[in-house]
N, C-alpha and C positions, 0 to 999 in steps of 0.2 A: 685398405681404404677403397671405397667404391670408385671405379674409373670416372664416373660422371663428375666427381668432385675435384678432379685434377685439372691443372691448366691445359689449355688447348693443345700445345705441342706435346705434352706428356700423354694426353689422351690419344692423340694420333699415333704416336710411337707405340704405345701400349696395344692399341687396336691392331696395328699392322703386325706386330710381333706375335700376338696371341692367335690372330686369325691365320697367319701363315703356318703356324704349327698344326692347325687343323685342316688347312686347305692348301694342297700342294700343286704347284705348276701354273698358278693363275695370279702372278704377282701384280700385273697391271690392274686386274679387276679388284684385287684386295686393296691396293693403294687408293683407287677411285672410291671404292665403297667406304673405306675408313675416313677419307676426307669429307665425304658427304655426311656421314654419321656425325663427325666432329662439328661440322657446320650446323647441323640440326641441334645438337646438344648445346652449342654455344648460343643459339638463338632461342632456345626453348623457354627462357623466362618471359620473352615478349611475344610468344606465339600461342595460338590456341589449338591448332590442328596437329595431329601426330605426324611422325615421319612415315612416308609411304614409298617404298623402294621395290623395284622389280628386278629379278634375276632371270636372264634369258641366255640362250645358247645351249651347247651340248650338256646333257645331264647324264654323264657316264658315272655309274656307281653312286648315284644320288649326289653328284657334285653340287647341285643347287642348294643343298642343305649345309654346305661347308661354310659359307659366309655367315648366315644367321647363327649357326652353332658357335662359331668363333666369336661372334658379337655378343651373344648371351653369356659366354664364358668370360669375355673381357669386361663387360659391364657388371658381371656378378649379380644379375637380376633374375635369371631364369627365363623361361619362355614356354610357349605352347605351340604344337604343330597341329594344323588342321588340314586334312586331306579333302579338299573341296569337291573333287570329282566323285567321291563316294558318299557325300553327305546328302541326305534326303529325308523326307517324312518327319518323324518325331525328332531325329537328331538335328535337322535343319531348324525346326521351330525352337529347339532348346538352345541354340547358339546365343540368343538374346534373352535367355531366362535369367532371373535374379539369383538362382541357386545352382549348385554344381551337380546335384544328383539327378537321377531319373533316366539318363541315357549314358552310352559309352563316351559321348562327346562332351567335353567340359564347356560350360557356358563362357563365351568371350567376356561378357559383362562381369561374371563372377571372378574370372581370372584377373581382369583389369581393376576391379574394385579392391582386390586383395594384393595386387602387384601393379600399381599404376605406371611403373617404369619398365614393364615387362616387354619382351620381344615376342610378337605373335607372327608365326610363319603360316601363310596361306598358300598351300601348295596347289598348283594347277588352277590358278585363279580364273583363267579363261573358261574353265569347265564348271564354274560355280553357277547355281541356278540364278536366273535373272532377278528374282525377288531378293535374293541374298546380296547380289551386287548392288542393287538399288539401296538397300538398307546400309550397307557398308559405306558407299560413296556419300550418302546423306550424313552419316555419322562423322565421317572424316571432314567434310566441309564445315559442319557445325562445331566440331571439336568436342563433341560429347555424344553419348548414346543414352537412350532412355529405356529403362526396363519396363516390365509389364505394369508396374505400379506407378510409372511416371517419374521415377527417380532418375536424375541425370548422373551419368558416370563420365567423368572427364577423361579425355583421350590425349591431351596435349603432350604428356610425357612418355606416351607409349610409342613403340616403333613397330610398324607392320612391314614385314618382308614377304613379298609375293613372288611366286615362281610361275614360269610357263615354259612349255616345250614347243610353242608355236614358232615356226621358222628356225628351229634350232640349228640346222645344218648351215643355212645361209648366214645366220648371225655368228656362228662359230668361225666361219671363214673370214667375215668382215673383221672380227675381233683380232684375227691373226694379221690382217693387212693394214688396219687403221690404228696408228699409235696415239692419235689425239683423242682424249676421252670425250670432248665436247662434240666433235664430228661423229664419233662412234655412237654417241647417244642419239643424235639426230637420225643417223642411218638406221639405227635399231628401231626407232619409233616408226619410220616409214615402212620398214620391212614388216613389222608387227601389224601395222594398219592394213597394208596390202594383203596380208595373210589372214585377215578376218578377226584380229584381236579387237575387242570392244573399244571403240573410239572414246566414249565417255570415261572409261577406266584409264586410258592413257593420259587423259587430261588431269586425272587425280594424282598422278605420280610425281614425286620429287625428282627421281632419277631412275634410269635403267642401266643395269650393269651387265655387260656381255662377257660370257666366258668363251675363250678361244678354243678352237678344235686343236687337239694334241695328237700327234702320231704316237703309236705304241713306243717307239724309241724315245721320244721326248718324255713320255710318262715315266719310263724307267729312269732316264737321266734325272728328272726332277725328284723322284723318290730317292734315288741314290744320293743326290745332293742334300736332301732333307735329313737323311741319316747321318751324312758327313757333318752337317751343321749341328745336329743334335749332339753328336759325339764331341765335336770341338767345343761346344758350350760348357762341357765339363772338364776342359783342359786336356782332353785325350785326342789321339790321332788315329784315324782309321787307316791301317796299314795292311792288314791281312785280307781285306776284301769283305764282301757281303755274300752270304749264302744265296745262290741263284734262285732258290725257291722263294725267298723273301721278295726278291724283285719280280719274279713271275707272279706272285700273289698281288704285288702292287698294281699290276696291269689288270688282273681279274681276281676279285676277292672271293670268287667261287672256286678258285683253284685249290685242289687238295695237295697236301693236308691243310686244314684250317689253321690260320695263324691268329692267336688270340689278341695280340696287341700290335698287329701290323699297321693298323690305321690309327692315325693320331686322334686325340692326344696320347702320346706314348709315355704316360706317367710311370708305368711299371718299368719301362726301359730306362727312363731317367734315374730311377732309384738304383737300378743295377749299375748304370754308368757311374753314379756317385759312389757306390760301394767300391767299384774298381779303382777309382781315383784315390779314395782313402787308403786302399790297400797298396798304393804305390805303383799301380800300373800306368804305363805311358802310351803304349800303342795297343790297339785292339782290332779284332775282326768280329763280325756278327754271324752267328751260326744258329740255325733252326734246330731246336731240341724239344721234342714232344710238343710241338705246336707253339712254342714260345721263343721269341727272339732273345738269344742269349749272348752276353758279352764274354768273349774269350780272349785273354791276353795273348798277344802274338808270341809264339814259341810253345804254347800249350796245344797239343793235338787232341781233339775230341775223339771219342770212340768211332764216330761216323767217319771223321777225317782219316783215321788210320786205315779204314777199309776202302777208302775212296781215293785212288791214285791221282785223280784230277782235282782234288779239293783245293789245292793251293795254286792251280793254274791261273795265271793272270792274263786277261785278254790284252792283246797287243795294242789296241787302239780303241778310241771312242766309237768309231764307225763299226768295228767288229762287234763291240758290246751291244750297240743298238740293233745291228742286224740279227745277231744270235738271240737276243732277248725277244725281239719283235716277231721272229718266226719260230721261236721255241726250240731251236737246234742246240741241244746240249746244255742250255743254261741252268736248268733245274738241278743238274748233277755236278755243279762246279761252283767254286768261289769266283765272284765277279769283282774286278777292279777296273774302274773307269778313270784313266789318267786325267788330271787337271779338272775333274768334275766340280 
């Protein structure tokens, strides 16, 4: 069943659950984003304009795309990503064309005509050409866009998610310090305006969502917790730790070796966990084998573990785990356990 057809509370719960699976370490932003999306969906029968939301703050590893990716997955509507900083010339003109062909960039009007409840992600909105911003803001305020033939394409059920890296360092710090989402929203607007973000565009927004800055240790802890929660959702217990290379990769996805399914959604890992549960396994650890996160029942030693005397070494404290992971001292060559994570 499409998420949009569910009651408000169920939509909110579904959104938060699904987005958190894709977007780790930003629970406050996820909760605020889900609440605003739910309010927009609840009001959509009586409104004409689309939902217009901005994501700001640190964009580490393309974090800005985590919220809209989770949203599109939750709503089961699909979406389209537009890199506005690189769109120009023929591609720019094609954005409002009635057909999809002709350039590498798909027409927004064509996408919305075929998927009126879609999620459109406009990356680096502040770098968009002025003529494009003018067209977008005019279409948003009217609730429709016109193609070259004068045909109106309704926008009321669409959701536009914009991103910006303007003032990302300052916004990331404010998001750490300010727990109230309303005050955070106001402070973000001021920071963006002071940093040169287009004022008319700010007035078009329904809400701004700030991602907080995370230390390397916090990133590792959040990813460790996400694996723990994923394992627990299958009725299993993480007892043997996580291969340190998996956590190192969670900090920097360019880390070698490449991990095929380290970044959520970890559907393939879910399938392996389900298989382990059916096989009667109760406690597991996660080991990297040939670039894939593998579920290993506790008590079974992998070939790599047998040749690695430190593979089962447990870190004595959360502080030690954070320090060793953040500075890279020995973590990639050992299993990591974070107590009470």
